[in-house]
C-alpha positions in Angstrom: -0.4 -0.1 -0.1 1.2 3.9 -0.6 3.2 5.3 2.4 1.1 8.1 1.6 -1.3 6.7 3.7 -1.2 6.9 8.1 -0.5 4.1 9.7 -4.1 4.1 11.3 -5.4 3.9 7.7 -3.0 1.2 6.7 -3.7 -1.1 9.5 -7.2 -1.0 9.5 -7.7 -0.8 5.5 -5.6 -4.1 5.7 -7.9 -5.8 8.3 -10.9 -5.2 6.1 -9.2 -6.6 2.7 -9.0 -9.6 5.2 -12.0 -9.7 6.6 -14.1 -8.9 2.5 -11.8 -11.0 1.2 -15.3 -13.0 -0.2 -17.3 -10.1 -1.0 -14.4 -8.0 -2.9 -11.5 -10.4 -3.8 -9.4 -7.4 -5.7 -10.0 -4.8 -2.6 -6.4 -5.6 -1.5 -5.6 -5.0 -5.0 -7.2 -1.9 -5.0 -5.7 -0.5 -1.5 -2.2 -1.0 -3.0 -2.8 0.8 -6.1 -4.9 3.9 -4.4 -3.9 7.1 -3.2 -5.5 9.5 -0.4 -7.8 12.3 -1.4 -9.9 14.2 0.8 -9.2 13.9 4.6 -11.7 14.6 7.3 -12.2 14.5 11.0 -15.9 14.0 10.9 -16.1 15.0 14.9 -17.0 11.7 15.9 -14.4 10.0 13.5 -12.9 10.1 10.1 -13.6 10.0 6.4 -10.7 9.1 3.9 -10.8 9.5 0.2 -9.1 6.6 -1.5 -8.5 7.0 -5.5 -7.7 3.9 -7.1 -5.5 3.6 -10.2 -8.1 4.0 -13.2 -5.9 1.9 -15.2 -6.9 -1.0 -13.1 -9.0 -4.0 -14.6 -12.8 -3.8 -13.9 -13.6 -5.7 -10.2 -14.6 -9.7 -10.2 -17.1 -8.7 -8.3 -19.3 -5.6 -8.1 -20.6 -4.9 -4.4 -22.5 -1.6 -3.8 -22.8 -0.2 -0.2 -20.3 0.0 3.1 -19.0 -3.0 3.8 -16.6 -4.3 6.9 -16.6 -4.5 11.1 -12.8 -3.6 11.9 -12.7 -1.6 15.2 -9.6 -0.5 17.0 -8.8 1.4 20.4 -7.7 4.9 19.2 -5.7 7.6 21.2 -7.7 8.0 24.7 -11.1 7.0 23.4 -12.9 5.0 26.0 -14.6 2.5 23.4 -13.8 1.6 20.0 -13.8 3.2 16.5 -15.2 1.2 13.6 -14.3 1.2 10.7 -16.1 1.0 6.9 -15.3 1.0 3.0 -18.0 2.2 0.6 -17.8 0.5 -2.1 -19.8 0.9 -5.6 -19.8 -1.4 -8.0 -17.0 -3.3 -6.6 -14.7 0.2 -7.3 -13.4 1.3 -3.7 -14.8 5.0 -3.0 -13.9 6.0 0.8 -12.6 4.6 4.1 -15.2 5.8 7.1 -14.4 6.0 11.0 -17.5 5.6 13.3 -16.7 6.7 17.0 -20.1 6.0 18.2 -20.9 9.0 19.3 -17.4 10.0 20.9 -15.5 13.1 20.5 -12.8 13.3 18.1 -12.3 16.9 17.4 -9.1 17.3 19.5 -7.6 14.2 17.4 -5.2 14.2 14.8 -5.5 10.7 13.1 -2.4 11.5 11.2 -0.2 11.1 14.3 -2.7 9.2 16.8 -1.5 6.0 18.6 -4.1 3.0 18.6 -3.8 -0.8 19.3 -6.0 -3.7 19.3 -7.7 -3.9 15.9 -10.2 -6.3 15.4 -13.1 -7.9 13.4 -16.5 -9.0 14.9 -17.5 -12.6 13.6 -21.4 -14.0 13.1 -21.7 -14.5 16.6 -20.4 -10.8 17.5 -17.3 -12.3 19.0 -14.3 -10.2 18.4 -11.5 -11.5 16.7 -8.0 -10.0 16.8 -6.9 -9.3 13.7 -3.2 -10.6 13.0 -1.4 -10.1 9.8 1.3 -12.7 10.0 -0.8 -15.3 11.4 -3.5 -15.0 9.4 -1.9 -14.1 5.9 -0.1 -17.0 4.7 3.4 -16.4 3.2 4.2 -15.7 -0.5 4.4 -19.1 -2.4 7.1 -17.4 -4.1 9.6 -17.6 -1.6 9.7 -21.1 -2.3 11.3 -20.6 -5.3 14.6 -19.1 -3.4 14.5 -22.2 -1.0 17.3 -24.6 -2.8 17.8 -27.6 -0.1 21.2 -29.0 -0.3 21.6 -32.4 -1.7 23.0 -34.8 0.3 26.2 -36.8 -0.2 25.7 -40.0 -1.9 27.7 -42.8 -0.2 28.5 -45.1 -2.3 27.4 -48.7 -1.3 31.0 -50.3 -1.9 34.3 -49.1 -2.5 34.8 -48.0 -6.3 37.4 -50.1 -7.8 39.3 -50.4 -11.1 37.3 -52.0 -13.9 37.8 -50.6 -17.3 40.4 -51.0 -19.7 42.1 -47.8 -19.3 42.1 -48.5 -15.5 43.8 -51.8 -15.5 46.5 -50.4 -17.3 47.1 -47.9 -14.4 47.3 -51.2 -12.0 51.0 -51.9 -11.0 52.0 -54.7 -13.0 52.6 -58.0 -10.7 56.1 -58.2 -9.7 58.9 -60.2 -11.1 61.0 -62.4 -9.2 64.7 -60.0 -9.9 67.9 -61.6 -10.8 70.5 -60.6 -8.6 73.8 -59.7 -10.6 75.6 -60.9 -7.8 74.0 -64.8 -8.3 74.2 -64.1 -12.1 78.1 -63.7 -12.3 78.7 -66.0 -9.6 79.5 -63.5 -7.2 76.5 -65.1 -4.2 74.6 -67.5 -4.4 71.0 -66.9 -3.1 69.6 -67.3 -0.1 66.3 -68.5 1.6 66.5 -65.7 4.3 66.8 -62.1 2.9 70.7 -60.6 3.4 72.3 -63.9 4.5 74.9 -64.8 1.8 76.3 -68.6 1.5 79.7 -69.2 2.1 81.2 -69.6 -1.3 80.5 -65.9 -2.2 84.4 -65.4 -1.6 85.8 -67.8 -4.3 83.1 -66.5 -6.4 83.9 -63.1 -6.8 87.8 -64.4 -6.7 87.4 -65.7 -9.8 85.4 -63.2 -11.3 87.7 -60.6 -10.6 90.4 -63.0 -12.0 88.7 -63.0 -15.2 87.9 -60.3 -15.8 92.0 -58.7 -14.9 93.0 -61.5 -17.2 90.3 -60.4 -20.0 92.1 -57.1 -19.7 95.1 -58.1 -20.5 94.0 -60.1 -23.3 92.5 -57.2 -24.6 95.4 -54.7 -24.2 97.8 -57.6 -26.1 95.5 -58.0 -28.9 95.6 -53.8 -29.1 99.3 -53.2 -29.0 100.5 -56.7 -30.8 97.6 -57.2 -33.5 96.9 -60.4 -32.5 94.0 -61.7 -34.2 90.7 -61.5 -32.5 90.1 -65.0 -32.8 92.3 -65.4 -30.4 90.1 -62.8 -28.3 87.0 -64.4 -29.1 88.4 -68.1 -27.7 89.0 -66.7 -24.1 85.2 -65.2 -24.3 83.9 -68.3 -25.1 86.1 -70.3 -22.3 85.6 -67.6 -20.0 81.4 -67.9 -20.6 81.6 -71.9 -20.2 83.4 -71.7 -16.6 80.8 -69.1 -15.6 77.4 -71.5 -16.8 78.9 -74.4 -15.0 78.4 -72.5 -12.0 75.8 -74.1 -9.5 74.8 -71.0 -8.1 73.8 -69.3 -11.9 72.2 -71.7 -13.0 69.5 -72.3 -10.1 69.1 -68.3 -10.2 68.5 -68.5 -13.9 65.9 -71.3 -13.3 64.0 -69.4 -10.4 63.4 -66.5 -13.4 62.8 -68.3 -15.9 59.9 -70.5 -13.9 58.6 -66.6 -12.5 58.9 -64.7 -15.8 56.1 -68.1 -17.3 53.7 -67.6 -14.2 53.5 -64.1 -15.3 52.0 -64.6 -18.5 
């Protein structure tokens, strides 16, 4: 409703719109789009002219006359003041206040305090008007409420299932072939970190063959000996290495492990 209306006019017009909602459903809309015209203190009440926007559609109902049983306690008056609206073919014209003969000439209805706004029901009982309790909230408010989504908890842990995921999984570990065992330096033991007693002789043997091989290579280059001589030595040395039992056992375990991974 326009802020140009006084607090008393606003309160009683809201109550009348609620009370007459079945008789004149358009009344609240007319109140909201109307302006106050002539105001007058009648000495036993008040009169306020209401100018409704002429561009509003015609009311759906067309009652004519004065309607309403809204009351309020105004100022220091001992009895309440009754308020009604005058309609013509459903169109709002005036707001009337009747003090039942009480003198209102010294009351400034623009600033006077008031309370206890109520209506009279069919049984003659007073019914307090509480806008917050009587008027339901606008359904448009529900459009601005966004419930928080509940977190989705999977029934079972996620697992790699597709071919791309399987490519990311680590490959099964293949048996590691010890270089020391390959060249006869150590013999693998069943207990990790424990070497057999034959490691030292094997190591000395390999070192000896390496020294001899380097010496023969140097002699071949310096004296321009035929390469066949050096090849004969290499074949002889390899045959001697592969005769080591430790090396053969290690190669057997490696080949068996590779066969299981396929």
